[in-house]
N, C-alpha and C positions, 0 to 999 in steps of 0.2 A: 710252275701252275700249266694245268695244263691248255692247250688251245680246243678252242670253241669249233665245233666242228662247222655248224653253215659256216663259217669264213674264209677257209683252207682255200675253197674256188678259187677265191681271188688268188693265188698263189703262182707265180711262176713255171712256167714249164719247164724252161731251157736251164742253164746250165747253172745263176744268178738260184734256180729254184732257194727257198725257204720255209722256217716254220712260225707261225706270229707267235709269241703270248697275246694273248689275251686277257685287258684286268678287266676285273666285271668294278660292276656299276660299284655296286663296296669297295675298292680295292685300290678306288684312285678318288682324287676330288676338284677334281670337274663336275658339275649339275649346270645343266638345261637354261638354267637361269644365271648363271653365270658370260651366257651366249649372246652375242649382238642381231637385237630383235630378226632385224633386216638376215644380220647370217643365217638366222634359223629358218627361218621363213623361207628363204633358198632352200635350203638342205630340203624340208619336206618339199619341195615340190618338186627336187631330182626325188624324190623319194617316190612320191604317188604317179608318178611320170613313171617308175619302173625304169629310173636310173637310180645307179649307190649313190651320196654325195658325202663326203670325208669333212671337217674341220681339218687342216692340216698344219704340218710346219710353227710354223712361230704362236700362233694363235694357242695352239696346243700345247708346247711349252708355256707357256704366260698362264697359264689358266693352271697350267699345274700347280707350278709355282706360287699361284697368288700375286701375282702381278695381271694389271690392266693387259691387253692385248692392243697394240697398234694396230694390228689386222685383222682381219678374219677369213683369211686366203679357204680356198672352200677350191679341191678335187675330186673327177668325176667319173665316171668310165661313160658318158655321154658325147658326144662330137661336139667339138667348134661349132658345125651349123645345128646342130642339135637342143646346145644350149639358147644362142640368140633368137631361133622361134618357139619358147619355153619363157622364155624374158625377153617380151620386144625394148622394151627400157637398156636396153645394151648394145654394146658396140662389139665385136671386132677385130683384139690388136696383131702384132709381133708379125712376125714373116718366116720365118724359121721351123719356129714352134707357137701355135696361134692360142693367146686367153678373151676371152669375155673378160669383157666389164661390166657389172653392173652396175645402173645408177641408183642410187633412193634418193631419197629424201635431203636434207637444207645438205649438198655438196658428197654423201658419201659417195663409194667406192668401193664393189666386194672383188675381187678380183677370182674366176672358175677359171680355174685348168683341167682339161681332159689329161687322164693317168700317166705319165711318159716310160717310154723304154731308155735302161742305159742306150749311152754312146756305145761304137764299137770301143773309142783309148780306156776306156771302167770296165770293158767285157777283159775276166781277166781266162790265160791259158791259152797253147796255140788251136784245141779246139775250139772255141771257142766266136760264134759266129751271131749276125745281126739276126733276133728275126722280123723271114718276110719284112713286115711295117715297121717299122726302124722308126715310127716314128709317139709310137702312140704301144701304152703299154699296160700294166699289176700293177697293183697294191706294193709285190714283194720290190718290182723295179722303179716302181715312183720312189721308192724308198731307200732304193738301194742307190741313188742315183745325185741323195737327195748331203746337205757337205756336213752335217757332224747330228752324231748322232741325238741330238736330243732334238736337232727339227726334224727328226724322220719319222715321227708319228701320227696317227692315224687319229680320231674317235668320228664315231656313231653311231647320233641321237637316234637312231632306230632302238639300240637295246645300251646307250648309251654308257657304250666299252672304251678305251685306249686299243686298238693293236700294234706292235709293237714288232719287224722285220733287226731290228736294228739295238737292242739291248738303249733303249734312247731313258728307259725309265731308273732302269736302272741306275746309271750317267747323272742322270737328272736327283736323284734320292742320294747319291754319290758327289756329287757337288764335281761332274765331270765335264773336264768338254777333250772330245775325240772325235777326229778327224773317219767317214766311214769308210769301210775300203780299207785297201793298204794307204795310207801318209802320201808316201815320196810319188805314188801313181796321180792318184785325186788329184794333187799340188801343181804339178805338170799339165797335168789336163785345165785346171782353172787355177794359177796362183794366188785370183782373190780370195783364195777359202782362206787361207794362211792371216789374212785380216777379220776375217770374219769367224775361224776359233777366237783372238786377241778378243772381237770385237764382244764376242761373249765370255766369254770368260770374267772379261775387268767389268762390264754391266752386271755381272752375275756374282761376284767370286769365286767365282772356281775358278781350279784350279787344271793347266791342260794335260790330256796322261802322257807318261812320257815318251811311247813311242812317235804320239801326234805333236808336241814339242821340240823332239828331235828333227823333225822332215821342217818343221817349218826355222830353224834354223839353217838347219843345211842346204833354205832356195829359196832363203830368202831376194837378195838376189835377180829372183826371176820374175818377181813385181813392176819389173823397167819394163816385161816383154807382150805388159796388156798395156791394154787401152789406156792412154790415157783422162779421161772426163773417166770412164770407167772408176781408173785410184782416188781423181778430185773427187766423185760423188762419195764415197765410203769414206774418204779422211771425214769428210766437214759427219759424216752420221757420228764419225765418231767424237769430231767438236764436241757438238749441236749436244752429246747424252746425257752431261750429266757427272759422265766416268770418266773425263780425262785422263787425270791422273793415274788412276786406276792403269789407261788405254798405257798411255803415255807412256809406267813402268814399263808394260810386258815387250810392247814396241819397239824403246832402246837395250835393253832384253835382250830380244831374238834377233834381230841389228834391220828387224825393218822399220824403224825409224830412219835409221841412214840411206835404208833406197830410197825412201821417197824424199827424202831432205838433207841430198847430197853436201849441201851449201854449212852442215854443221862436224863436218870429218877434222875437220880443223880446231873450228871452239871449242871437240870434245877431248882434246889430244892436250889444249893449252888452257893454263887457267889465266882472269886476266884483274887484277889488281885488284880490290876496292871491291870484285860482284862475288856474286855468287861464285862457283863452279855453272857451267851452262849448263853439263845437267842438273844440277839444283834448282838450279835457275829457272828450270822452263817446269820443269816438276812445280814451284810455287808460283807458277804465272795458270799451268793448271786449274791451281788449284783454285785461283780467281776465276780462269774464266767457270767452275764447275757453280761458282758461288751465281754466277750471273745467270747461268740457263737455267737451273734449280732456282733462282729466286722469280725468271717466269716464270714457269712453272704454276709454283705455288701463287702468284698474285697475274697473273696471264695476261699479262705486263710483252713488250714485243723483246726476244729475241734482239744481240746484235748480228751486224750483217755480215754475210763472210769475208767480204773483208776485213772486220776488223777483228774475225779469228784466225784470223795467219800471219797477220803484223800484229800478234801480238805471240807468238811461233816466233817470231825475227827476231822481234826485242835482245838476247840474248848476239845472237850471230849477225844480229847490226851494230851492236857493242863490240865487240869481239874483233870483228874484220876492219871497223871505223871509227869508232871513240865520240858512236856520232852523241850522245848521252852524257859524256862526262868531259868534251872539251866542249867550248862554248864557242859556235861555228856560229854566224851569223852572213846575210849577204849570200854575195855569189861562194864561199869557201862551203856553206851549209843546200848552194843548190848542184855544186860539182860532189858534196859525196852522198848527195840524194842522185844524180844523176851514173853514181858508182855504182851505187845499188840498184839501182834499176835493170844495168847492164846485168850483176848477177839477179839480180832473179828473172828476168826473160830468158837468160842461158839455162841454169840449173834450177829453175821451180819451170816456169811458164810454160817450155816444151813440156817439163816430167807431169804436171799435174793439166793444164791444157787450160788455160789460166786466158781471158779473155784479154783481152787488153786494158780497156776500163778498170776493170776487176784488180792489173797489176799497179795503174797508176796510184786508185783509192790506195791501196796497200802502200804506198812509198811517197804518198800527204800525208796519210795519218804517223807514219814514224818522223817523217820531217818537223809535225808538226807539236807530236810527244820530245823531240829537241828542245821547243819554242818552247812549250808547256814548262818545261820544266828550269830552261835559262828564268821566262820568268818572275817563276815564283817567291812572292817576299811576300812576308807576316799572315801564312799561314791560307792565302789568295790570293789573284789575277788582276792587272789593268782591267780598267773597263773597256778597251779596245781590244784589246781579248778575248775578253766576253763575249762580246759581239758579234767576231766571225762566227761563219756561220760551221764551222770546222767542228766548234768549243765543247762542246758540250760532247761524239762520238771523244776527242781527245783527252778531256779529259777523265775521261772513265779510262779510258788505257791508262790516261795515268796513273790514277790508284791501282790500276791491278801491277800498273813497273813499281810505288811505291812500295805498299806489297811483298811485293814479293824481292826486291831487288835490298832496302831497306826496313824489312816491320816496319812502316810505319801504318800503321792498321786507318786506311781511308775510301775503305769501294759500302761502306756500309751507305754512307751521309748518297754518294753519286748514284746507288740501286734503288732509290726513291726518286730518284727523276726518269725512269726509263718511258719511255712514251707510252702509253696502254696500246697492246694489241691491236689491229683492226680485225672485225668479224670477218672471217671465211666471207666468201660469195654462196650464195644459196642456186651448186647449178643446174638447169634443167636437162634428161636425155634428153639426146639428138631429135627427138621422136616430136615432143613439145616444144622443142626455140623454131620450126618448120613455120610458115604463114601459109594459108589458103595460098588456089596456085591460079595468078594471074592476080592478085594482088603483091606491091611493091613492099617491104621493108618497115617497121614505121611509117607506112599512109593516116593520113588523121580521115577520118569517116566524114568529111566536111570538107566541098567542090573545091579546088581552086591548088592546093598543093602537093610536095609533095616527102616524104623522109621527114615530114615531118616541117614541113620550114615553111613558111607563108611566102603566095605570090608579089 
């Protein structure tokens, strides 16, 4: 497919210079009516102001696949300061590379980034040097610095074309996940790219290209070098995705799971009598978790909190290590086991994933309460005193997941109907609209004699 001539001006002139493939409107499924109205307005305003604006990344990927995009991110050749002037209800964020967040109605935020150049770590060859401006770049530069080929596409609303420097359209058609550039080099630059590759493979039922897969398997230990908060955030995205089973299968096969959860090295190598193997047990628990998240999205109920997801993943480990669910532990004995579990989590998981102290405590309390519920289950119910406990609702949901995953006892459906309704998201306003006129205190009444909404 021949490139369109007027697009070649966006190419890089350095060692990474490429000629894009341009897919015309009749050659792809994306239509303007599929794009969020606020994102479309921003793109049109950039274009009418003399700048180029492109829908980029995951938004293009999801629209091509017929999935509703979670975000509509935009890239442009305008600088952050120029973008800020065009959109008064916006703010510049970031330190090393600055983004502009545009605030829309109902709390929606759309991020606009200036096209970026490659870093010195991503350039190939001894003769490769950075451009004089090593922050801003061209379409070709920006495409090459992205993680996966399916995330390296640009959509231009002016002629409704897809601009493809990385063969991302071909990989979308082939259901293939491929790391852009040399996989080993790109993973060494940012190991989190491995987690993103596995995520998109799991969510879209795509296979990972052989060279990329081998690089992931060879370098999975490098995740330990990443900031723990990034690992935690990326992990939670996968657990909430509704594709936790597919993610877990791939994470285990690649070695990434044991890098994130070193607690499981011994349970994976041993077998607990009366229980499924640890890997099988985990996959069954992940299947229950997927059902919970799918139900929450369909019925618009609240998803379980972070500590619930992490506690659920630790069930096979806690049983294999301490037998907390198969033994009739009570009082001080259960308390002592809970202390040991806490020490293990603090040492082997808390630092690894930067889990705050309160979150770790809630995980341990939930595992302990699950043990209490298992012991006191009689005649398909629990005593009233236990049902009146504040932790009962969350612990009984975990109990249902445990029973289905461990003994194939169907009990989760009844629990799903009792999940609380998700609260409506607050309608946040842009910074300019939250400011009051100079000289008047916030919430001051119109009548005399009071301040901050309080009477004298």
